[in-house]
C-alpha positions in Angstrom: 172.2 119.4 102.3 174.1 122.6 101.8 177.0 121.2 103.9 177.1 118.1 101.8 177.2 120.0 98.5 180.0 122.2 99.8 181.9 119.2 101.0 181.5 117.5 97.6 182.7 120.6 95.8 185.7 120.9 98.1 186.7 117.3 97.6 186.3 117.5 93.8 188.3 120.7 93.4 191.1 119.4 95.6 191.2 116.1 93.7 191.1 117.7 90.3 193.9 120.1 91.3 196.2 117.2 92.4 195.2 115.1 89.3 196.0 118.1 87.0 199.4 118.5 88.6 200.2 114.8 88.2 199.3 115.0 84.5 201.5 118.1 84.0 204.3 116.6 85.9 204.6 119.5 88.4 203.4 117.4 91.4 206.8 115.7 91.5 208.5 119.1 91.7 206.3 120.1 94.7 207.2 116.8 96.5 210.9 117.7 96.2 210.3 121.0 98.1 211.2 121.0 101.9 207.4 120.7 102.7 206.0 117.4 103.9 203.4 115.8 101.6 200.7 116.4 104.3 201.5 120.1 104.2 201.3 120.2 100.4 197.9 118.4 100.5 196.6 120.8 103.2 197.7 123.7 101.0 195.8 122.2 98.1 192.7 121.7 100.2 192.4 125.0 101.9 191.4 127.2 98.9 188.5 125.0 97.9 187.4 124.7 101.5 187.3 128.5 101.7 185.3 128.7 98.5 182.9 126.1 99.9 182.5 128.1 103.1 181.8 131.3 101.3 179.3 129.6 99.0 177.5 128.0 102.0 177.4 131.3 103.8 175.9 133.0 100.7 173.3 130.3 100.2 172.3 130.4 103.9 172.1 134.2 103.9 169.9 134.3 100.7 167.7 131.6 102.2 167.3 133.4 105.5 167.0 137.0 104.4 165.7 137.0 100.9 163.2 134.1 101.1 162.7 134.6 104.9 163.0 131.0 105.8 163.4 130.4 109.5 165.8 128.0 110.9 164.5 124.6 112.2 165.2 125.6 115.8 163.0 128.7 115.5 160.2 127.0 113.7 160.0 124.4 116.4 159.6 127.2 119.0 156.8 128.7 117.0 155.0 125.4 116.7 155.0 124.8 120.4 153.2 128.2 121.2 
């Protein structure tokens, strides 16, 4: 679930960034640069992906250490004993 939320946030931020540049007319200027369109899109997608990764890490750390929730693998080991 955490991964899905982070993926959704990443996709939305990337899409909104491209849409905002198209509205402002600056996206055409970036397409004129010597970069390929794929490189431009990767550059637009990396910052939101990093934000999603940091957010997921924080949520998992709070879940594990503050609320002391064990991972599914560990809970199965305890159930077998």
